[in-house]
C-alpha positions in Angstrom: 0.1 0.0 -0.2 1.6 3.2 -0.9 2.0 6.0 1.6 -0.6 8.7 0.8 0.6 11.3 3.3 1.5 14.4 1.4 5.1 15.5 1.5 6.3 18.9 1.5 7.3 20.0 -2.0 11.3 20.9 -2.2 12.2 23.6 -4.1 14.7 22.7 -6.8 17.8 24.9 -7.2 17.5 27.3 -10.4 19.2 26.6 -13.4 22.6 29.0 -14.0 21.9 29.4 -17.9 18.8 31.3 -17.6 19.6 34.8 -17.0 19.7 38.3 -18.8 21.2 41.8 -18.2 19.7 45.0 -18.1 21.4 48.4 -18.4 19.4 51.2 -17.6 16.5 49.6 -17.6 17.1 48.4 -21.4 18.2 44.4 -22.0 21.4 44.7 -23.7 21.6 41.0 -25.0 22.0 37.5 -24.1 25.4 36.6 -22.4 26.8 33.1 -22.0 28.4 33.8 -18.6 28.3 36.3 -15.5 31.0 36.1 -12.8 31.7 38.6 -10.0 28.8 38.5 -7.9 30.6 39.0 -4.4 30.4 41.4 -1.7 32.5 40.7 1.7 32.1 42.4 4.9 35.9 43.5 5.7 36.6 42.7 9.6 38.5 45.1 11.8 40.9 43.5 14.7 41.1 45.4 17.9 43.3 43.9 20.6 42.3 44.9 24.2 44.9 45.7 26.7 45.1 43.0 29.2 42.8 40.5 27.3 44.9 38.1 25.7 42.8 35.1 25.2 41.1 36.8 22.5 41.2 39.9 20.1 37.7 41.6 19.0 36.5 41.6 15.7 34.2 44.4 14.6 32.2 44.6 10.9 33.6 46.9 9.0 32.6 48.3 5.5 31.3 46.2 2.7 33.3 46.0 -0.1 33.1 44.3 -3.7 36.2 42.8 -4.5 35.4 41.8 -8.2 34.3 43.3 -11.0 31.5 41.9 -13.0 32.5 40.1 -15.8 30.0 39.9 -18.8 30.5 37.2 -21.4 28.7 36.7 -24.5 29.0 35.8 -28.3 29.7 38.4 -30.4 26.9 40.1 -32.1 26.0 43.0 -34.2 24.7 45.2 -31.4 27.3 48.3 -30.8 25.8 49.7 -27.4 28.3 48.2 -24.9 31.3 48.6 -27.3 30.1 52.4 -27.5 29.9 52.8 -23.9 33.1 51.7 -23.5 34.7 53.8 -26.2 33.2 56.7 -24.1 35.3 55.7 -21.0 38.4 55.6 -23.4 37.6 58.9 -24.7 37.6 60.2 -21.2 33.8 60.4 -20.7 33.1 58.4 -17.5 29.3 57.4 -17.8 28.3 55.2 -14.8 24.9 53.5 -15.2 22.8 51.3 -12.9 21.8 48.0 -14.2 20.3 44.3 -13.4 21.5 40.4 -13.6 18.3 38.8 -13.9 17.7 34.8 -13.0 14.7 33.4 -14.4 13.3 29.9 -14.1 12.7 27.6 -16.9 9.4 29.1 -17.8 11.2 32.5 -18.2 9.6 34.3 -15.3 12.4 36.3 -13.4 13.0 34.8 -9.5 16.5 36.7 -8.7 17.5 39.9 -9.4 21.0 41.4 -8.5 21.1 45.1 -8.9 24.5 46.8 -9.8 24.9 50.8 -9.2 27.2 53.4 -10.8 29.0 50.8 -13.2 31.2 51.6 -16.1 33.4 49.3 -18.2 37.2 48.7 -17.2 38.1 46.0 -19.8 36.7 44.7 -23.1 38.1 41.8 -24.4 37.5 40.7 -28.1 37.4 37.2 -29.4 40.6 35.1 -29.8 40.1 34.3 -34.1 41.0 30.8 -35.1 40.7 29.5 -38.6 40.5 25.9 -37.7 37.7 25.8 -34.9 34.5 26.3 -35.2 34.0 28.2 -32.0 31.4 31.1 -31.3 33.4 34.6 -31.3 32.9 35.6 -27.3 33.3 39.3 -26.4 34.1 39.9 -22.5 33.1 43.3 -21.0 34.2 44.0 -17.2 32.5 46.5 -15.3 33.5 48.2 -12.0 30.4 49.1 -9.9 29.6 51.0 -6.5 27.6 48.1 -5.1 25.4 44.8 -5.4 21.6 44.5 -4.1 19.3 41.9 -4.2 15.7 43.0 -5.3 
């Protein structure tokens, strides 16, 4: 006889290939990889005189040790290239954006917002005539913070 008790449903983890990028509220194309979603709290130590068994540890400011690294196949859109070229020309334009993780139905499940970002590195594809690989471009963004919506 089968157990007829209802079991609680377990949440399956989201797959990491369902995501998109928005900058200034506009989707800027599909990316194959995003890295650098990281925040650390600096720890400040204080040794109290006469207290030899431990050191006090206080939470310091948050820091974002990694740039956001966006990778995608080279496409005809020049929006990100033009933004990077503005920086090269000395016109620093900071922009807010989001990295959005969706479920298999395309519904938004997680959103990380980054603020005051601008490109600090662009890398083009390695071109090789003997392999049929996708030509990838990489854009690195420095930013001033991550929040989760």
